Structures are given as C-alpha cells and as structure tokens.
matplotlib code that plots the C-alpha trace (Angstrom):
import matplotlib.pyplot as plt

x = [-42.5, -40.5, -37.0, -36.6, -33.2, -32.7, -30.2, -30.0, -28.4, -25.4, -22.4, -19.7, -17.2, -14.3, -16.3, -16.7, -13.0, -12.3, -14.5, -13.1, -9.3, -10.5, -9.8, -6.1, -5.3, -6.1, -4.0, -1.2, -1.1, -1.5, 1.7, 3.7, 3.2, 4.2, 7.4, 8.0, 7.7, 9.9, 12.6, 12.5, 12.7, 15.3, 17.2, 17.0, 17.7, 20.7, 21.9, 22.2, 24.4, 26.5, 27.3, 28.2, 30.6, 32.0, 31.2, 31.5, 31.2, 28.0, 30.3, 31.0, 28.2, 29.0, 29.4, 25.8, 24.5, 25.5, 24.8, 21.3, 20.5, 21.6, 19.8, 16.4, 16.7, 17.2, 14.3, 12.2, 13.6, 12.7, 9.2, 8.2, 9.6, 7.4, 4.6, 5.1, 6.2, 7.8, 11.7, 11.9, 9.8, 12.3, 15.3, 14.1, 12.8, 16.0, 17.7, 15.4, 16.0, 19.7, 20.5, 20.2, 22.8, 25.8, 25.0, 24.8, 28.2, 30.2, 29.3, 29.9, 33.3, 34.0, 32.8, 29.9, 27.3, 27.4, 27.0, 23.6, 22.5, 23.3, 21.5, 18.6, 18.4, 19.2, 16.1, 13.9, 14.8, 14.7, 10.9, 10.0, 11.5, 9.8, 6.4, 7.0, 8.0, 5.2, 2.6, 4.0, 4.3, 1.2, 2.5, 0.8, 2.0, 2.2, 2.9, -0.5, -0.6, -3.6, -4.9, -3.5, -6.8, -7.1, -3.7, -4.8, -7.3, -4.2, -1.9, -4.2, -4.5, -7.6, -10.6, -11.7, -10.1, -6.0, -4.6, -5.0, -2.7, -1.9, -1.0, -3.6, -3.2, -1.3, -0.3, 3.2, 3.9, 1.8, 3.8, 7.1, 6.1, 4.8, 8.1, 10.1, 7.9, 8.2, 11.9, 12.3, 9.9, 11.7, 15.2, 14.0, 12.5, 16.1, 17.7, 15.4, 16.2, 20.1, 21.9, 22.7, 23.1, 27.0, 28.9, 29.6, 33.2, 34.0, 35.0, 35.9, 32.3, 30.4, 32.0, 31.1, 27.5, 27.3, 28.8, 26.0, 23.4, 21.3, 19.2, 22.2, 21.9, 18.1, 18.0, 20.7, 18.8, 15.7, 18.2, 19.1, 15.3, 14.7, 17.5, 16.2, 12.7, 14.3, 16.3, 12.9, 11.1, 13.6, 13.9, 9.7, 10.0, 12.1, 9.4, 7.0, 9.6, 10.3, 6.3, 6.1, 8.6, 12.0, 14.9, 15.5, 19.4, 18.7, 16.4, 19.2, 21.9, 19.4, 18.5, 22.5, 23.3, 19.9, 21.7, 25.3, 23.5, 21.8, 25.2, 26.9, 23.9, 24.5, 28.3, 27.9, 25.2, 27.7, 30.7, 28.6, 25.8, 27.9, 31.6, 31.9, 29.5, 31.8, 35.0, 33.3, 32.2, 35.6, 37.0, 34.5, 35.3, 39.2, 41.3, 43.5, 46.6, 44.4, 41.9, 44.3, 45.0, 41.2, 40.5, 42.5, 40.8, 37.6, 38.6, 39.8, 36.5, 34.7, 36.8, 36.2, 32.6, 33.2, 34.2, 31.7, 29.0, 30.6, 30.3, 26.9, 25.2, 27.1, 25.7, 22.3, 22.5, 23.4, 20.4, 18.3, 19.6, 19.2, 15.6, 15.3, 16.9, 14.6, 11.5, 12.5, 11.9, 8.1, 7.9, 4.7, 2.6, 3.3, 3.7, 5.9, 8.2, 8.2, 9.3, 12.3, 13.4, 13.0, 14.6, 17.6, 17.9, 17.8, 20.2, 22.9, 22.7, 23.2, 26.2, 27.5, 26.5, 28.8, 31.7, 31.4, 31.5, 34.2, 36.4, 35.4, 33.4, 29.9, 29.9, 26.1, 24.8, 21.2, 22.1, 20.6, 17.4, 16.8, 17.8, 15.3, 12.4, 13.0, 13.0, 9.6, 8.5, 9.5, 8.1, 4.7, 4.7, 5.8, 2.1, 1.3, 3.3, 0.2, -1.8, -2.4, -2.0, 1.9, 2.1, 1.6, 5.2, 6.3, 8.4, 5.7, 3.2, 5.9, 6.4, 2.9, 2.4, 5.4, 3.8, 0.4, 2.1, 3.5]
y = [-2.8, 0.5, 0.3, 3.5, 4.7, 6.2, 7.4, 4.1, 2.3, 0.5, 2.2, 1.9, -0.4, 2.3, 4.5, 2.1, 1.2, 4.8, 5.2, 1.9, 3.5, 7.1, 6.4, 7.5, 4.3, 2.1, 4.7, 4.2, 0.5, 0.4, 2.8, 0.8, -2.3, -0.6, 0.9, -2.7, -4.8, -2.0, -2.6, -6.3, -6.2, -3.5, -5.8, -8.9, -7.2, -5.2, -8.1, -10.0, -7.5, -7.3, -11.4, -10.7, -7.5, -8.5, -12.4, -12.7, -9.2, -9.6, -12.5, -9.7, -8.3, -4.7, -5.3, -7.2, -4.1, -1.5, -3.1, -4.4, -0.9, 0.9, -1.6, -1.3, 2.4, 2.5, 0.5, 2.3, 5.5, 4.4, 3.3, 6.7, 8.2, 5.9, 7.1, 10.5, 11.6, 14.5, 14.7, 16.3, 13.4, 11.1, 12.1, 12.4, 8.7, 7.5, 9.3, 7.6, 4.3, 4.5, 6.2, 3.1, 1.1, 3.6, 4.1, 0.7, 0.2, 2.0, -0.4, -3.4, -2.2, -1.7, -5.2, -3.9, -6.0, -9.2, -9.1, -10.8, -7.8, -5.3, -7.0, -7.6, -4.4, -2.3, -3.8, -3.1, 0.5, 1.0, -0.4, 1.6, 4.9, 4.4, 3.9, 6.7, 9.1, 7.9, 8.5, 12.2, 13.1, 12.6, 9.9, 10.9, 10.5, 13.1, 16.6, 17.7, 15.6, 13.6, 10.9, 7.3, 6.3, 9.1, 8.6, 6.6, 9.7, 12.1, 9.6, 8.6, 12.5, 14.0, 11.6, 11.9, 14.9, 15.3, 18.8, 21.5, 20.8, 17.2, 14.5, 11.9, 8.7, 6.1, 2.1, 2.6, 2.0, -1.4, -2.4, -1.6, -3.5, -6.6, -6.7, -6.6, -8.9, -11.5, -10.9, -11.8, -15.0, -16.3, -15.6, -17.7, -20.4, -20.6, -20.6, -23.8, -25.4, -24.8, -27.5, -26.7, -29.8, -29.3, -26.3, -23.5, -23.2, -27.0, -27.1, -30.9, -31.8, -29.2, -29.6, -33.3, -32.0, -29.6, -32.6, -34.5, -31.7, -32.5, -29.2, -26.9, -24.6, -23.8, -23.1, -20.6, -19.3, -18.9, -16.9, -14.7, -14.1, -13.1, -10.5, -9.2, -8.7, -7.0, -4.4, -4.0, -3.3, -0.6, 0.9, 1.3, 2.5, 5.1, 6.4, 6.4, 8.3, 11.0, 11.3, 11.8, 14.7, 13.0, 14.9, 13.7, 13.3, 10.8, 8.6, 8.7, 7.5, 4.7, 3.8, 3.5, 1.4, -0.9, -1.4, -2.1, -4.5, -6.5, -6.9, -8.1, -10.8, -11.9, -12.1, -14.1, -16.5, -17.0, -17.9, -19.9, -21.5, -22.4, -22.1, -23.6, -26.3, -27.5, -27.1, -29.4, -31.9, -31.9, -32.6, -35.4, -37.2, -36.6, -39.8, -39.8, -38.1, -35.0, -34.7, -32.4, -29.8, -30.2, -29.2, -26.1, -25.1, -25.3, -23.6, -20.6, -20.5, -20.6, -17.6, -15.7, -16.1, -15.0, -11.6, -11.2, -12.1, -9.6, -6.8, -7.8, -8.0, -4.5, -2.8, -4.4, -3.1, 0.4, 0.3, -0.4, 2.4, 5.1, 4.1, 4.4, 7.9, 8.8, 7.5, 9.8, 12.8, 11.8, 10.0, 11.9, 8.9, 6.0, 3.1, 5.5, 5.8, 2.5, 2.0, 4.0, 2.6, -1.1, -0.2, 1.4, -1.7, -4.0, -2.2, -1.6, -5.5, -6.2, -4.3, -5.9, -8.9, -8.3, -7.2, -10.5, -12.7, -10.9, -11.6, -14.9, -16.7, -18.0, -18.4, -19.3, -16.1, -14.8, -11.4, -12.4, -14.0, -10.9, -8.4, -10.1, -10.0, -6.4, -5.8, -7.4, -5.0, -1.9, -3.3, -4.0, -0.2, 1.2, 1.1, 4.2, 6.3, 6.0, 8.2, 11.4, 13.6, 12.8, 14.4, 17.7, 19.2, 21.8, 19.0, 16.6, 19.2, 20.0, 16.2, 15.6, 18.5, 16.9, 13.6, 15.2, 16.9, 13.9]
z = [-5.9, -6.0, -4.4, -2.1, -1.7, 2.1, 4.5, 6.0, 3.1, 3.2, 3.0, 0.3, 1.1, 1.1, 3.1, 5.8, 5.9, 5.9, 8.9, 10.7, 10.2, 11.6, 15.4, 16.2, 18.3, 14.9, 13.0, 15.3, 15.2, 11.5, 11.3, 14.0, 12.1, 8.8, 10.3, 12.0, 8.7, 6.8, 9.3, 9.2, 5.3, 5.4, 7.7, 5.7, 2.0, 3.3, 5.3, 1.9, 0.9, 3.9, 3.5, -0.1, 0.3, 3.7, 4.9, 8.6, 9.5, 11.8, 13.8, 16.2, 18.7, 18.1, 14.4, 14.3, 16.5, 14.3, 11.0, 12.2, 13.3, 10.2, 8.2, 10.0, 10.0, 6.2, 5.6, 7.8, 6.3, 2.9, 3.4, 5.3, 2.0, -0.3, 2.3, 1.8, 5.2, 5.7, 5.8, 9.2, 10.6, 8.7, 10.3, 13.8, 13.6, 12.2, 15.1, 17.7, 16.2, 16.1, 19.5, 22.0, 20.2, 20.5, 23.9, 24.8, 23.1, 25.6, 28.5, 26.2, 25.4, 29.2, 29.9, 31.9, 29.6, 27.5, 23.8, 24.2, 26.3, 24.0, 21.0, 23.6, 25.0, 21.9, 20.0, 23.3, 23.4, 19.8, 19.5, 22.9, 21.8, 18.2, 19.9, 22.3, 19.3, 17.3, 19.9, 20.5, 16.9, 14.7, 12.2, 9.1, 5.4, 2.9, 3.6, 4.0, 7.3, 6.2, 8.4, 7.6, 6.5, 3.7, 2.5, -0.7, -1.5, -1.6, -3.5, -6.1, -7.2, -8.9, -9.0, -12.4, -14.5, -15.1, -14.7, -17.4, -20.3, -19.0, -21.5, -22.1, -20.6, -22.4, -22.0, -22.2, -18.8, -18.8, -21.9, -20.3, -17.2, -19.2, -21.0, -17.6, -15.8, -19.0, -19.0, -15.3, -15.5, -18.6, -16.6, -13.6, -16.1, -17.8, -14.5, -13.2, -16.5, -16.4, -15.0, -11.3, -9.5, -8.8, -7.4, -10.2, -9.3, -8.7, -12.5, -12.9, -11.7, -13.2, -16.6, -16.5, -15.5, -18.6, -21.0, -20.1, -21.3, -24.0, -24.1, -23.4, -26.5, -26.5, -22.8, -23.2, -26.0, -23.6, -21.3, -24.1, -24.9, -21.3, -21.6, -24.8, -23.1, -20.1, -22.4, -24.6, -21.3, -20.3, -24.0, -23.6, -20.1, -21.3, -23.6, -20.3, -18.5, -21.4, -21.5, -17.7, -17.8, -16.9, -18.5, -21.9, -21.4, -18.6, -20.8, -23.5, -20.9, -20.0, -23.5, -24.1, -21.0, -22.1, -25.5, -24.0, -21.5, -24.4, -26.4, -23.4, -22.8, -26.4, -25.9, -22.4, -24.1, -27.1, -24.7, -22.4, -24.6, -27.6, -26.8, -23.3, -24.2, -27.4, -24.8, -22.4, -24.8, -26.4, -23.1, -22.3, -25.2, -25.2, -24.9, -21.6, -23.4, -24.4, -21.2, -19.4, -22.1, -23.2, -19.5, -19.1, -22.7, -21.0, -18.0, -19.9, -21.9, -18.2, -17.1, -20.1, -19.1, -15.7, -17.0, -19.6, -17.2, -14.8, -17.0, -18.2, -14.5, -13.8, -17.0, -16.2, -12.7, -13.9, -16.2, -13.3, -11.4, -14.1, -14.2, -10.3, -10.6, -13.5, -11.4, -8.5, -10.9, -11.1, -8.0, -6.7, -5.8, -3.5, -6.2, -8.2, -5.0, -4.2, -7.7, -7.3, -3.7, -5.0, -8.3, -6.7, -4.4, -7.2, -9.4, -6.3, -5.6, -9.2, -9.2, -6.5, -7.6, -10.8, -8.9, -6.9, -10.1, -11.7, -8.5, -7.3, -10.1, -9.8, -5.7, -4.5, -3.4, -2.4, -4.3, -7.4, -6.4, -3.9, -6.8, -9.2, -6.5, -6.2, -9.6, -10.4, -7.5, -9.7, -12.5, -11.1, -10.1, -13.4, -14.8, -12.8, -15.4, -17.4, -15.1, -17.1, -13.9, -14.0, -17.3, -16.4, -16.3, -19.0, -20.5, -20.7, -22.4, -25.1, -25.6, -26.2, -28.5, -30.5, -30.7, -31.9, -34.5, -36.1]

ax = plt.figure().add_subplot(projection="3d")
ax.plot(x, y, z, "-o")
ax.set_aspect("equal")
plt.show()
C-alpha cells in the first residue's frame, strides 16, 4: 500500500511548540518566570559575594533590602541582556524593580513600619510592578522584537548557509570546552581526595591530618594536572576567539595571564604538595624538644602557600575575566551572551576569593564552588564559537586567509 502525504500529517514537534507559545498570555507567563528565576539566581550568587566581602552586612533590614534589590535587579538585567532585550527596556525594568525599596525606606527610617514590613511590601511591590510593566510593554527578546516563541530562530542565525566570506566551522571551541570542563572535573576530584576533615586554618589539627595522609603527593599532582588542563583550554579558546574576530591584542593578553596562571599553579603545588608535606612530617616525627621549632617551620610554609594560592587564584580570575570580555565582542547569540555573563561573574568571584585567601587564609567559603559552577556554564557555551556565521568580520576573514595560505 502506498503512503500518501496529506495536509493532515502530524506537524513537526518544533512547529507544535511554536504554535503553543504563540498566545500572548503564554509568552507573558514564560517571560515572567524567566525574570523571576534570574532574580533569584542573581540574589543567591551575589549574596555569596557580599558574605565574603562584608560578613554581616545584611543583618540590618535596610541594608538587606537594598542589597537584595540590587542583586535581583542585576540578575534580571543580565538575563535580559543574554536574551537580547533592548537596552531601553532593561533600564526601564531595572528602575521599576528598584523603586519600591527606596520609597519604603523613608517610613522605615521614621519608625512608621517595621523591618519585616519593609522587606515584605518591598518584594510584593517589586513583583507587582514588574508584572504591570511586562503587561504594558511587549517583552520580546532581540532588537527585532520577535515573539518569545520565535527567539530561537533569530538567535540561531541563518538555517543553512553562512554569510558570504565567513570562515568555515571548526572544532576549536569544542576542544576548548572539553579541556575547560576536564580541568574543572579534575579540580573537584582533587578537592574530594584532598584531606579536608579539619578546619584548614586550625594549623595544629590540620597539620596532624596532613601528616597522616599517604596519597598527598599524587593528589597534588592531580590538582596540577587540572590547572594545566584549564590553562590549555584557555589557550585553545584564544584561537577560537581570534577566529571569531576578537582583537588579537586582547587574545594575547589572555594568553599571557593564562601562562602566568599555570606558573603560579606549579609553584602552589610545589609549596603545598612537597614542601608543606615534608614540614608537617618532620613536625609529627620530631621529639618533644624540637616540636615547637618544627611547627613554626611548617606554619611558615603554610603562610607561603597562602600567598602563592592567593596570586594564583587572582591570576586565574583575571584570565576568566579577559575571556569574558573577549566573548562580549562576539556575543551575538544567546549561548555566547550567557558565556560572557557567567564568565564575568566567575572571574570576579575568583579575584575576590584570591584576595580573601591572602588576607585570611583558607577560611570556609562558598565562593570557589559557585565560581566553579559559573565557569562550567561558560565552558559549556563556548562551542557556539564554532558556528561559521560568527566568523564574518573583516578580521576573521583576514585570519582565515592567513590560515589557509599556510
């Protein structure tokens, strides 16, 4: 029996989804959910930074209200930029969100309302005004003001062919992403295998724990391998960014900070993985008359580790920040915009964490874990650089001709 193709055939899943997302109410609800989630994420991420920079800042209701309003607004603004909303709409939405808290601070300072009322009514007014603004102003991403359900078509670029003169697609971005994610995975694995039962700044207890470790050296070799993989990923990413049209000087700057980072990682692993282990072993096996002197030596090595680790973390954060700035130059798709935003946040958190280590040592902090998660998000978005439509700038075409002539 022959199968006839009729107009009543089952529509493609993508077309069905686009039709379901067409009603304005559905688009409004999806956009409102996007904004709400981005606000919560922004509040949580930046809250970690506040706790690291200024502990106890949010203990006062007025300070908590202002910091939460700023954090949520920044998170929402970043997501709107990732989705391609016009700058005017981002500024208007930000103003709508922030306004309730300064207004309510006046009666709070006059004693007319309590701190609980300030926070409660401020959030209620924020979400209500946000809904009213979104209902009044079409909340469509991209400068073309496409419906929300069709944004993916605009963000994906031409469906089949690249612009004339564009460079061919490559796998450089995928290679960079693989190395970056591999480095993060090895770093997490190394952190789990590293002795971590005792508080790291309680030197008497933690040195005894380190002295009992039998796999100390190879765990630190694994940590060095993770850092080398991350740096290799950034070097390969530099090639992908250069191919996409990023300024060569910015790429060279990123390569330089990456090279400095791997040198500092090697120094950190030499101090921590070799010198500190020898010092704590000597302290643990010393007699009663030498223990105080041996402990002082081990503590001095530990302080050197603080300094090297601080500079290594700052250098890594600067490398991530430079890559985020480079991604901004070619961020014409949602994935690359998300990579730029997450990279900027990760790099900033790493710099803050490095400064904190130099000042206070290895105090427990959520900053490294949050920065690692954001860094992985950036890495997973990097393969979008391989699309040929990105490499359509004059710089990219010149670079492609240079590569082809070799």
